[in-house]
MARLO-459278 format. One record per residue: residue in one letter; x, y, z of N, C-alpha, C in turn. Coordinates in steps of 0.05 Angstrom, whole numbers, padded with zeros to 5 digits, always signed. Last residue first. Example, Ala and Ser with C-alpha at 12.3 -4.5 7.8 and 13.67 -1.06 7.14 Angstrom:
// residues 2
S+00257-00045+00142+00273-00021+00143+00258+00001+00157;A+00264-00114+00156+00246-00090+00156+00264-00066+00156;
This chain:
// residues 407
L+02284+02206+02664+02311+02197+02667+02327+02216+02683;K+02220+02191+02682+02238+02214+02678+02267+02205+02684;S+02185+02141+02646+02200+02149+02669+02217+02174+02662;V+02121+02147+02616+02150+02146+02612+02164+02156+02637;Q+02065+02109+02623+02078+02133+02633+02109+02130+02631;N+02042+02061+02609+02051+02079+02587+02065+02104+02597;N+02023+02013+02634+02049+02026+02641+02060+02043+02619;E+01993+01972+02582+01993+01987+02607+02021+01998+02612;G+01989+01935+02541+01975+01960+02539+01973+01975+02565;L+02014+01888+02536+01994+01889+02557+01979+01915+02556;I+02036+01899+02481+02031+01872+02492+02010+01873+02514;N+02061+01966+02488+02052+01943+02473+02048+01919+02491;G+02082+02011+02512+02054+02005+02516+02043+01982+02500;A+02133+02030+02512+02120+02027+02486+02090+02023+02489;A+02174+02051+02548+02145+02052+02553+02129+02051+02527;F+02227+02040+02572+02217+02030+02546+02187+02028+02548;I+02230+02056+02624+02242+02073+02604+02231+02066+02576;N+02210+02035+02674+02193+02038+02650+02204+02058+02630;N+02243+02023+02715+02234+02050+02714+02217+02056+02689;P+02258+01969+02705+02243+01976+02729+02231+02004+02729;D+02267+01929+02661+02261+01958+02657+02245+01969+02681;L+02277+01878+02677+02294+01890+02657+02291+01920+02654;E+02239+01869+02718+02267+01863+02722+02285+01878+02703;K+02190+01885+02696+02199+01898+02721+02229+01893+02725;K+02187+01850+02652+02188+01878+02648+02199+01893+02672;L+02184+01801+02680+02207+01807+02662+02210+01836+02657;A+02135+01809+02705+02159+01806+02722+02184+01811+02705;R+02101+01811+02662+02104+01835+02679+02129+01833+02696;Y+02106+01758+02644+02115+01781+02627+02119+01806+02644;L+02083+01732+02687+02111+01728+02681+02122+01750+02663;G+02030+01750+02683+02046+01757+02706+02076+01754+02702;A+02016+01725+02635+02016+01755+02636+02032+01764+02660;G+02019+01672+02653+02036+01682+02632+02038+01712+02632;V+01978+01672+02691+02005+01666+02700+02025+01676+02679;Q+01934+01682+02659+01942+01702+02679+01970+01698+02689;S+01946+01662+02591+01938+01657+02618+01947+01680+02637;V+01950+01678+02539+01974+01666+02551+01970+01657+02580;V+01899+01696+02526+01911+01676+02509+01936+01664+02520;A+01885+01733+02567+01868+01709+02562+01882+01688+02546;P+01924+01773+02563+01923+01756+02587+01906+01730+02582;Y+01912+01793+02508+01937+01780+02515+01935+01763+02540;W+01868+01823+02493+01865+01794+02493+01889+01780+02504;K+01886+01875+02494+01864+01868+02512+01861+01838+02514;S+01923+01882+02452+01933+01877+02479+01911+01868+02499;R+01914+01895+02400+01906+01868+02409+01914+01862+02438;L+01933+01947+02396+01905+01941+02387+01896+01914+02397;K+01986+01947+02410+01967+01960+02428+01938+01950+02422;G+02020+01885+02397+02018+01914+02396+01999+01926+02417;V+02025+01832+02378+02003+01840+02396+01999+01870+02393;G+02040+01806+02311+02046+01814+02338+02021+01823+02353;H+02037+01784+02261+02034+01813+02263+02041+01823+02291;H+02039+01729+02260+02064+01743+02257+02062+01774+02259;H+01992+01707+02282+02012+01689+02272+02039+01704+02270;S+01953+01724+02340+01967+01732+02316+01987+01710+02308;L+01919+01694+02372+01916+01723+02371+01930+01735+02347;T+01898+01633+02338+01916+01649+02356+01909+01679+02353;G+01835+01597+02339+01857+01610+02326+01874+01625+02347;G+01788+01574+02358+01814+01560+02363+01838+01573+02350;C+01742+01602+02354+01746+01580+02335+01773+01566+02338;A+01749+01643+02389+01728+01623+02395+01731+01599+02377;L+01787+01673+02361+01795+01659+02386+01775+01638+02394;I+01754+01691+02319+01779+01675+02314+01787+01660+02338;E+01716+01721+02347+01708+01697+02333+01732+01679+02327;D+01748+01763+02364+01734+01746+02384+01726+01720+02371;R+01761+01784+02314+01782+01772+02331+01770+01755+02353;A+01712+01803+02297+01725+01781+02282+01746+01768+02299;A+01706+01845+02334+01687+01822+02334+01698+01798+02319;E+01750+01875+02317+01748+01865+02345+01729+01842+02347;E+01736+01888+02265+01759+01871+02269+01758+01859+02298;I+01692+01922+02277+01688+01897+02261+01711+01878+02266;E+01718+01963+02303+01697+01948+02317+01692+01921+02303;M+01752+01981+02263+01763+01971+02288+01743+01955+02303;F+01714+01999+02226+01732+01978+02219+01743+01965+02244;M+01689+02041+02254+01674+02017+02246+01692+01994+02240;K+01732+02077+02256+01720+02067+02281+01704+02041+02275;L+01738+02086+02202+01760+02073+02217+01750+02062+02243;S+01689+02112+02193+01695+02087+02180+01718+02072+02193;L+01694+02159+02221+01673+02140+02229+01679+02113+02217;E+01736+02182+02192+01739+02177+02221+01719+02156+02230;P+01717+02187+02138+01739+02168+02145+01742+02162+02175;N+01666+02192+02105+01670+02198+02133+01692+02180+02143;D+01652+02177+02053+01663+02204+02057+01666+02212+02087;M+01639+02122+02055+01618+02143+02054+01628+02171+02062;H+01674+02079+02051+01671+02093+02077+01654+02119+02076;K+01666+02013+02029+01664+02041+02022+01659+02057+02047;F+01713+01963+02050+01686+01973+02047+01687+02003+02041;L+01748+01902+02058+01747+01928+02045+01718+01937+02044;L+01789+01856+02090+01763+01869+02091+01766+01897+02077;Y+01821+01794+02091+01821+01821+02080+01792+01832+02081;F+01857+01747+02131+01831+01759+02122+01836+01787+02112;Y+01897+01688+02132+01895+01718+02129+01866+01725+02121;V+01922+01636+02170+01900+01646+02153+01898+01676+02155;S+01970+01586+02173+01964+01614+02179+01942+01623+02159;C+01961+01519+02199+01967+01538+02179+01961+01566+02189;G+01985+01455+02226+01965+01476+02221+01974+01496+02200;T+02025+01418+02231+02002+01416+02249+01980+01436+02244;D+02064+01429+02193+02055+01401+02197+02029+01400+02211;Y+02042+01489+02160+02058+01475+02179+02049+01446+02180;S+02039+01542+02113+02031+01514+02120+02051+01502+02139;Q+02013+01606+02103+02034+01590+02112+02023+01562+02119;T+01966+01628+02081+01992+01639+02073+02016+01622+02081;V+01904+01623+02056+01923+01608+02073+01951+01616+02063;R+01857+01677+02055+01877+01660+02042+01893+01645+02064;G+01797+01714+02040+01815+01701+02058+01835+01685+02042;S+01754+01773+02038+01768+01750+02026+01787+01738+02046;I+01701+01815+02027+01715+01799+02047+01729+01776+02033;A+01678+01878+02009+01690+01853+02000+01705+01840+02023;Y+01620+01922+02002+01644+01911+02016+01654+01886+02002;Y+01567+01960+02011+01588+01955+01991+01614+01947+02004;Q+01535+01967+02056+01525+01950+02034+01547+01942+02015;I+01528+01976+02123+01548+01977+02102+01541+01957+02080;G+01498+01979+02169+01486+01988+02145+01506+01991+02122;R+01517+01955+02214+01525+01983+02209+01514+01994+02183;K+01499+01904+02209+01490+01919+02232+01495+01949+02228;A+01529+01887+02165+01500+01891+02162+01489+01908+02185;L+01580+01881+02188+01576+01901+02167+01546+01907+02164;E+01569+01839+02223+01577+01865+02234+01574+01887+02213;R+01558+01798+02187+01537+01807+02206+01544+01834+02217;E+01607+01794+02161+01583+01801+02145+01561+01811+02164;M+01640+01777+02203+01644+01804+02191+01620+01812+02175;C+01618+01725+02211+01618+01745+02233+01621+01773+02221;A+01630+01701+02163+01602+01705+02170+01599+01726+02192;K+01686+01699+02168+01674+01714+02146+01645+01720+02152;V+01690+01666+02212+01700+01694+02214+01688+01711+02192;N+01668+01618+02193+01655+01632+02215+01664+01661+02217;T+01703+01602+02152+01675+01606+02147+01662+01624+02168;Y+01753+01598+02179+01750+01614+02155+01721+01621+02150;L+01740+01560+02220+01748+01587+02226+01744+01606+02203;T+01729+01516+02188+01709+01526+02206+01715+01555+02213;L+01779+01508+02163+01755+01515+02147+01733+01527+02164;C+01813+01497+02209+01818+01518+02189+01793+01527+02175;K+01812+01457+02245+01795+01480+02251+01796+01501+02229;D+01849+01420+02230+01821+01411+02232+01802+01433+02239;W+01898+01448+02232+01886+01441+02206+01856+01434+02209;A+01899+01503+02278+01903+01475+02272+01888+01468+02246;V+01921+01570+02261+01901+01551+02271+01908+01523+02263;A+01936+01639+02265+01945+01612+02259+01925+01593+02273;T+01917+01701+02232+01917+01683+02254+01931+01657+02246;E+01907+01771+02213+01914+01742+02209+01914+01727+02235;F+01882+01824+02172+01890+01813+02198+01893+01783+02195;S+01882+01883+02131+01883+01854+02134+01889+01848+02164;E+01841+01934+02100+01862+01925+02117+01861+01895+02120;G+01809+01992+02074+01819+01964+02069+01842+01957+02087;V+01760+02036+02055+01776+02026+02077+01784+01998+02071;I+01755+02082+02004+01752+02054+02010+01771+02047+02033;N+01762+02132+01978+01741+02128+01999+01735+02099+02005;M+01806+02133+01949+01781+02129+01934+01758+02124+01953;D+01847+02134+01984+01842+02158+01969+01816+02157+01952;W+01845+02080+01997+01837+02100+02017+01831+02127+02003;A+01867+02056+01952+01838+02052+01958+01828+02073+01978;I+01920+02069+01959+01906+02080+01936+01876+02078+01941;D+01931+02039+02004+01933+02068+02006+01919+02081+01983;R+01923+01987+01984+01907+01996+02007+01907+02027+02008;I+01963+01984+01946+01935+01983+01937+01917+01994+01959;Y+02007+01984+01979+02003+02007+01961+01974+02008+01951;A+02001+01935+02004+02000+01959+02020+01996+01984+02003;V+02007+01900+01960+01981+01902+01974+01979+01928+01990;V+02054+01890+01935+02041+01915+01928+02015+01919+01943;F+02073+01840+01949+02089+01862+01957+02075+01889+01952;T+02037+01804+01925+02037+01807+01954+02051+01833+01963;L+02051+01801+01872+02028+01818+01879+02027+01823+01909;Q+02089+01762+01868+02098+01790+01869+02076+01809+01877;Y+02057+01716+01865+02077+01719+01887+02084+01749+01890;G+02029+01726+01818+02015+01723+01843+02033+01727+01867;K+02071+01726+01780+02055+01751+01785+02040+01749+01811;K+02088+01673+01785+02106+01695+01792+02091+01721+01797;G+02042+01645+01769+02053+01641+01795+02071+01664+01804;N+02035+01663+01716+02015+01669+01736+02026+01666+01764;K+02082+01641+01694+02077+01670+01693+02057+01679+01714;E+02077+01586+01699+02097+01600+01715+02091+01630+01716;G+02010+01556+01702+02034+01567+01690+02051+01584+01707;G+01966+01531+01723+01962+01556+01708+01987+01568+01697;R+01942+01466+01730+01966+01483+01731+01962+01507+01712;I+01886+01448+01766+01896+01455+01740+01921+01473+01743;A+01870+01395+01811+01879+01422+01806+01890+01425+01778;G+01850+01348+01832+01838+01359+01808+01847+01387+01801;Y+01875+01323+01872+01854+01342+01880+01843+01357+01856;K+01916+01293+01850+01894+01279+01863+01870+01297+01870;K+01953+01331+01835+01936+01318+01814+01912+01304+01826;V+01980+01342+01882+01963+01362+01870+01943+01350+01850;I+02013+01296+01886+01992+01301+01905+01971+01320+01894;S+02046+01302+01843+02032+01277+01845+02009+01279+01865;Y+02070+01350+01853+02049+01350+01833+02034+01324+01833;F+02108+01334+01893+02088+01353+01899+02064+01351+01879;Q+02142+01299+01865+02126+01289+01888+02103+01308+01894;K+02163+01335+01827+02150+01310+01819+02132+01299+01841;E+02186+01376+01858+02163+01381+01841+02148+01356+01833;H+02229+01347+01881+02209+01359+01897+02183+01364+01881;N+02260+01335+01836+02248+01313+01852+02225+01323+01869;A+02273+01387+01819+02260+01369+01801+02246+01346+01816;V+02300+01408+01864+02274+01420+01856+02259+01401+01837;F+02345+01374+01865+02327+01376+01888+02300+01386+01880;D+02369+01386+01816+02360+01359+01822+02340+01359+01845;A+02381+01442+01821+02364+01432+01800+02352+01404+01806;D+02375+01469+01889+02391+01461+01865+02372+01445+01846;G+02321+01516+01903+02342+01496+01910+02359+01490+01886;E+02251+01529+01908+02279+01538+01907+02298+01516+01915;F+02186+01542+01882+02206+01522+01891+02233+01535+01889;M+02123+01569+01895+02151+01574+01888+02169+01553+01899;V+02056+01583+01877+02075+01564+01887+02103+01573+01878;T+01990+01603+01890+02016+01610+01878+02037+01593+01892;A+01924+01579+01878+01948+01579+01894+01972+01588+01878;A+01854+01593+01879+01879+01591+01866+01902+01591+01886;A+01786+01571+01870+01807+01583+01886+01833+01578+01872;I+01718+01578+01847+01746+01569+01844+01765+01584+01862;T+01666+01597+01851+01677+01582+01873+01706+01576+01871;D+01649+01622+01806+01641+01634+01831+01652+01619+01855;M+01662+01591+01763+01678+01615+01767+01671+01629+01793;D+01667+01523+01771+01648+01545+01774+01664+01570+01780;F+01686+01468+01733+01696+01491+01749+01675+01514+01748;G+01676+01401+01736+01665+01426+01727+01674+01448+01745;C+01718+01346+01713+01705+01362+01734+01694+01387+01722;L+01722+01313+01670+01736+01305+01695+01725+01321+01719;F+01702+01321+01620+01683+01313+01641+01697+01304+01667;S+01730+01342+01579+01737+01314+01587+01720+01304+01609;L+01711+01394+01576+01705+01375+01554+01710+01347+01562;Y+01733+01417+01623+01704+01415+01620+01697+01393+01599;F+01787+01414+01610+01777+01400+01633+01747+01396+01631;K+01789+01446+01565+01796+01417+01562+01785+01402+01586;K+01778+01495+01589+01760+01484+01569+01764+01454+01566;L+01823+01501+01621+01797+01499+01633+01777+01487+01614;Q+01862+01506+01581+01863+01483+01599+01836+01479+01613;E+01847+01554+01557+01845+01529+01542+01846+01504+01560;K+01858+01589+01601+01831+01586+01589+01828+01560+01574;M+01907+01599+01623+01894+01574+01630+01866+01570+01617;G+01931+01646+01605+01948+01623+01610+01933+01597+01615;A+01890+01683+01601+01905+01676+01577+01921+01651+01580;F+01876+01687+01654+01858+01673+01636+01872+01666+01610;W+01921+01713+01677+01910+01689+01689+01894+01673+01668;V+01930+01758+01647+01948+01736+01644+01936+01710+01655;G+01908+01808+01634+01891+01784+01635+01907+01759+01634;A+01933+01856+01637+01940+01839+01614+01923+01813+01613;P+01917+01878+01685+01906+01889+01660+01912+01871+01635;D+01902+01853+01742+01920+01845+01721+01909+01854+01694;L+01863+01863+01778+01888+01879+01780+01908+01873+01759;L+01825+01826+01765+01819+01854+01759+01844+01871+01760;V+01851+01781+01786+01846+01782+01757+01841+01811+01749;S+01849+01792+01840+01876+01790+01827+01873+01792+01797;C+01794+01788+01849+01808+01814+01852+01835+01814+01838;R+01788+01733+01842+01775+01752+01823+01787+01780+01825;F+01817+01715+01886+01825+01707+01859+01813+01727+01838;Q+01788+01735+01928+01815+01746+01923+01825+01738+01895;I+01741+01705+01921+01740+01735+01920+01768+01746+01914;N+01760+01652+01928+01749+01661+01902+01748+01691+01900;D+01824+01652+01963+01797+01644+01959+01786+01657+01933;I+01891+01626+01955+01872+01649+01957+01844+01639+01950;L+01948+01599+01985+01922+01593+01973+01903+01616+01977;R+02015+01592+01974+01995+01609+01985+01969+01605+01970;I+02079+01569+01987+02053+01562+01975+02031+01577+01989;S+02149+01567+01981+02125+01583+01986+02101+01571+01972;A+02180+01521+01976+02190+01544+01991+02167+01563+01999;P+02129+01468+01983+02149+01484+01968+02160+01507+01986;Q+02121+01414+02027+02115+01442+02022+02137+01455+02004;L+02122+01361+02041+02130+01368+02014+02124+01397+02007;R+02104+01329+02083+02127+01347+02087+02139+01354+02060;K+02057+01303+02082+02080+01289+02069+02106+01305+02071;D+02027+01343+02106+02029+01316+02119+02052+01300+02108;A+02029+01383+02068+02043+01387+02093+02047+01360+02108;V+01998+01358+02028+02025+01366+02022+02041+01370+02048;E+01950+01354+02057+01964+01330+02049+01993+01336+02042;R+01937+01409+02062+01940+01393+02085+01956+01367+02079;L+01932+01426+02009+01954+01437+02025+01959+01420+02050;C+01884+01397+01998+01909+01392+01983+01933+01401+01999;R+01848+01422+02032+01854+01394+02036+01879+01386+02021;V+01849+01474+02010+01859+01470+02037+01865+01440+02042;G+01826+01463+01959+01853+01474+01962+01865+01469+01989;T+01775+01448+01975+01792+01429+01961+01822+01438+01963;E+01758+01498+01996+01760+01474+02013+01778+01453+02001;F+01756+01531+01951+01775+01536+01972+01779+01512+01990;D+01749+01494+01889+01739+01511+01910+01760+01513+01932;S+01778+01473+01847+01749+01477+01843+01737+01494+01864;F+01840+01508+01837+01824+01487+01850+01794+01493+01845;V+01898+01522+01801+01869+01529+01805+01855+01504+01815;L+01964+01546+01811+01945+01523+01811+01917+01534+01814;S+02028+01564+01785+02002+01571+01796+01983+01547+01792;E+02098+01570+01799+02075+01556+01787+02050+01567+01799;Y+02169+01581+01792+02142+01590+01800+02121+01572+01786;H+02233+01562+01813+02210+01557+01795+02185+01567+01807;R+02300+01573+01815+02275+01583+01826+02253+01579+01806;V+02364+01545+01827+02339+01544+01812+02316+01557+01828;D+02406+01553+01861+02411+01551+01832+02386+01555+01816;P+02403+01599+01916+02395+01575+01902+02400+01576+01872;I+02458+01624+01951+02437+01631+01932+02429+01606+01917;R+02467+01592+02015+02477+01599+01988+02454+01605+01970;R+02444+01625+02075+02444+01602+02056+02456+01611+02029;I+02455+01642+02144+02452+01649+02116+02454+01623+02099;Q+02431+01661+02208+02440+01639+02190+02435+01647+02161;V+02455+01719+02243+02435+01704+02228+02447+01681+02212;V+02460+01757+02300+02474+01738+02283+02453+01720+02270;A+02446+01825+02313+02437+01797+02311+02455+01781+02292;E+02440+01884+02353+02454+01867+02335+02442+01839+02335;T+02401+01912+02384+02421+01927+02369+02435+01910+02348;I+02340+01925+02415+02355+01904+02401+02375+01919+02382;I+02327+01955+02474+02332+01961+02446+02350+01939+02434;G+02274+01930+02518+02300+01942+02512+02303+01947+02483;L+02222+01916+02527+02242+01907+02546+02269+01920+02542;T+02188+01933+02486+02180+01938+02514+02201+01932+02534;G+02192+01921+02432+02203+01946+02442+02198+01952+02471;E+02171+01869+02424+02157+01893+02414+02166+01919+02426;S+02184+01817+02434+02183+01835+02457+02172+01863+02449;G+02192+01777+02396+02165+01785+02402+02162+01805+02425;F+02251+01756+02423+02233+01752+02401+02205+01759+02410;M+02269+01760+02476+02272+01783+02458+02254+01780+02433;V+02260+01711+02497+02248+01734+02511+02248+01758+02493;H+02291+01681+02465+02262+01679+02461+02247+01699+02478;D+02341+01688+02486+02335+01700+02460+02305+01700+02455;F+02341+01658+02532+02332+01686+02535+02330+01700+02508;D+02320+01596+02543+02335+01611+02523+02324+01639+02523;P+02327+01563+02606+02310+01578+02587+02327+01595+02568;G+02385+01520+02605+02362+01532+02618+02345+01546+02597;I+02420+01506+02564+02430+01521+02587+02407+01535+02602;S+02435+01479+02512+02417+01470+02533+02428+01482+02559;C+02436+01502+02443+02448+01500+02470+02426+01489+02489;R+02457+01506+02374+02437+01500+02395+02451+01499+02422;P+02496+01528+02341+02471+01520+02329+02449+01515+02350;A+02525+01588+02371+02525+01559+02365+02498+01551+02355;T+02562+01637+02398+02544+01632+02375+02547+01603+02368;F+02562+01666+02464+02572+01647+02444+02552+01647+02421;Q+02536+01690+02506+02565+01695+02502+02578+01676+02482;K+02474+01724+02496+02490+01699+02500+02519+01705+02493;E+02454+01784+02526+02465+01771+02503+02478+01745+02511;L+02436+01846+02548+02427+01818+02549+02436+01804+02524;V+02468+01898+02582+02465+01884+02557+02457+01855+02562;G+02428+01934+02632+02453+01926+02618+02447+01911+02593;K+02380+01952+02651+02398+01939+02670+02426+01932+02658;A+02353+01969+02607+02359+01989+02628+02378+01978+02649;T+02386+01935+02552+02364+01939+02571+02372+01961+02591;V+02401+01918+02489+02409+01936+02510+02385+01942+02527;M+02412+01855+02461+02393+01875+02468+02403+01892+02492;K+02432+01813+02410+02442+01831+02431+02420+01852+02436;I+02424+01745+02393+02413+01772+02394+02427+01788+02416;R+02432+01690+02348+02442+01705+02372+02432+01733+02370;K+02407+01668+02305+02422+01650+02323+02432+01664+02348;V+02351+01670+02264+02368+01685+02281+02381+01666+02302;I+02318+01631+02239+02340+01643+02225+02361+01656+02243;D+02278+01617+02274+02295+01596+02263+02320+01607+02251;E+02252+01665+02282+02264+01652+02306+02281+01628+02298;I+02232+01676+02231+02254+01692+02241+02268+01678+02265;N+02221+01611+02200+02212+01637+02210+02236+01651+02223;G+02254+01579+02143+02246+01581+02171+02234+01609+02177;Y+02267+01567+02091+02287+01581+02107+02279+01584+02137;R+02225+01537+02069+02252+01530+02062+02272+01542+02082;N+02179+01559+02090+02181+01530+02088+02209+01520+02082;K+02183+01614+02087+02191+01601+02112+02193+01571+02110;K+02177+01652+02047+02191+01627+02041+02200+01612+02066;M+02151+01695+02070+02136+01679+02051+02150+01653+02044;G+02164+01699+02141+02168+01706+02114+02154+01687+02095;S+02148+01728+02204+02148+01705+02187+02151+01715+02158;A+02171+01755+02268+02160+01756+02241+02163+01729+02227;R+02170+01779+02321+02170+01750+02316+02158+01745+02288;T+02178+01832+02331+02150+01823+02326+02147+01793+02321;A+02232+01836+02338+02215+01847+02359+02186+01839+02355;I+02252+01814+02290+02257+01801+02316+02237+01810+02336;W+02235+01852+02253+02227+01824+02250+02230+01809+02276;G+02260+01898+02272+02231+01896+02272+02221+01868+02270;G+02313+01885+02261+02304+01889+02289+02274+01887+02291;L+02311+01884+02205+02318+01859+02220+02309+01862+02249;S+02254+01922+02180+02282+01918+02188+02286+01892+02203;S+02215+01938+02122+02218+01929+02149+02247+01921+02155;F+02211+01952+02067+02213+01973+02087+02220+01963+02115;E+02209+01908+02033+02220+01933+02022+02225+01954+02044;H+02182+01868+02061+02211+01866+02056+02224+01892+02047;S+02131+01859+02077+02142+01886+02081+02172+01887+02076;D+02121+01805+02071+02108+01824+02052+02121+01851+02053;P+02187+01774+02082+02159+01782+02090+02147+01801+02069;E+02232+01733+02073+02219+01751+02054+02190+01757+02062;H+02292+01705+02085+02269+01716+02099+02256+01738+02082;G+02338+01692+02058+02315+01676+02053+02290+01685+02067;L+02390+01710+02056+02378+01705+02083+02354+01687+02079;T+02443+01686+02013+02417+01698+02017+02408+01692+02046;F+02507+01694+01979+02489+01683+01999+02462+01697+01999;G+02549+01715+01951+02538+01690+01941+02518+01678+01960;H+02566+01764+01967+02582+01742+01975+02571+01715+01967;K+02527+01797+01948+02554+01803+01940+02573+01780+01946;R+02484+01779+01977+02487+01769+01950+02514+01776+01938;L+02487+01808+02024+02493+01780+02025+02498+01769+01996;E+02470+01859+02007+02497+01855+02018+02505+01826+02017;K+02418+01850+01988+02438+01862+01970+02466+01856+01980;E+02393+01831+02034+02396+01814+02011+02418+01824+01992;I+02395+01876+02067+02407+01852+02076+02413+01834+02052;D+02363+01910+02036+02391+01916+02038+02407+01892+02049;Q+02312+01889+02043+02324+01888+02016+02354+01895+02016;G+02304+01896+02100+02306+01870+02087+02320+01870+02060;I+02347+01944+02133+02322+01935+02122+02326+01910+02105;V+02382+01951+02194+02383+01946+02166+02357+01935+02156;G+02383+01955+02248+02368+01976+02234+02367+01971+02204;V+02416+01917+02271+02388+01910+02264+02371+01932+02253;E+02478+01897+02244+02463+01916+02261+02434+01915+02252;F+02492+01828+02234+02483+01854+02224+02474+01871+02248;C+02533+01774+02218+02524+01791+02239+02516+01818+02227;A+02523+01708+02192+02531+01736+02188+02519+01752+02211;T+02540+01640+02174+02528+01660+02191+02538+01688+02184;M+02567+01593+02156+02541+01602+02144+02526+01620+02163;N+02617+01580+02171+02596+01574+02190+02568+01581+02180;E+02645+01597+02125+02648+01570+02134+02626+01562+02153;K+02632+01650+02120+02623+01632+02099+02625+01603+02108;S+02614+01697+02161+02630+01673+02163+02618+01653+02142;I+02617+01767+02165+02605+01744+02152+02624+01721+02154;W+02602+01827+02202+02620+01806+02193+02603+01784+02180;L+02567+01870+02201+02591+01872+02217+02611+01851+02209;M+02530+01908+02158+02538+01880+02163+02565+01881+02177;R+02494+01964+02185+02517+01952+02172+02518+01922+02176;N+02459+02001+02206+02450+01985+02184+02472+01970+02170;M+02440+02047+02241+02453+02022+02250+02446+02000+02229;Q+02408+02085+02222+02436+02088+02215+02452+02064+02225;T+02359+02072+02242+02362+02069+02213+02392+02072+02205;M+02359+02087+02295+02364+02059+02288+02370+02055+02258;
């Protein structure tokens, strides 16, 4: 699939382009920028992940507020199944022709066929990109601010709220100390003016990015900051915002470096309604702390962040790191047990099985419960119809039928 990486055509008039889906994210951008366009889909894995992978996992990008999730960006999909090619016979902005079978392919995780091509919506490269950073007195205040921003439909292209633990980690990862260099005086002024008191053990931070033409961004920022001001947030400057945004792309590298230092680290995520966000955040962290204590793990860090904002809810990420005592096999087993307990807590608190990581094999045990037995049966029927001999035996989603058919 890596050799199926070409742009097949581009229509500037229709703002669409067709790609073979083995193409990776950064190469899509390079190709489109030659023509003055961008896709706008920018997941954390942009450096390595492919268009086909985004479709197969129903992916989300950091700038989804402006460009949409992958299901909003992709307008047509071609998938080769054991029965033949599944593809709509037209490219149009919308249709009403019964169930949309493109949505069978979104999130199919390699179980129904091989996705080969996709038509995507493209946008002109924005004239302006502004970064900003914000500091809130605590995570709860930050969540309430994001909720009002979403309610007013004023989300920037990207806005990501990190809790206190993650904020302090980001400071440690910044040898230049840019966070404090940029806002130390502002923090002092806030203290001196008695408007509020910031406790370094509770503060939370957000990274913000605006994109668009100059007038649009100026108006958007004016309305956005009028809301932010109500929640007592301090602006930390563009440099901090840009560094915070870019730090997302190096998290996987940090995880691998940590592993070499005998530290297990990984993330998992969910989506949840606004009224359940803080309860879920608090309960899942407490659940992990209990599970760590049961296993006698004393040295660990748990952090969380809100990565995506919607009108009706948000996506919440959790990070767990702990010292693995020179026994990586046992530590991986412990991590999976802890994540399983955390996943049960997420579902009990009203969260989804995943926001954009997908089901895969590790989360397949919960799939029937979250989509209902009828839903699981419908998926099995789709699998049987499109792949009766189980040629595409990925074992994802339901975690069954792993025996590969002899062709």
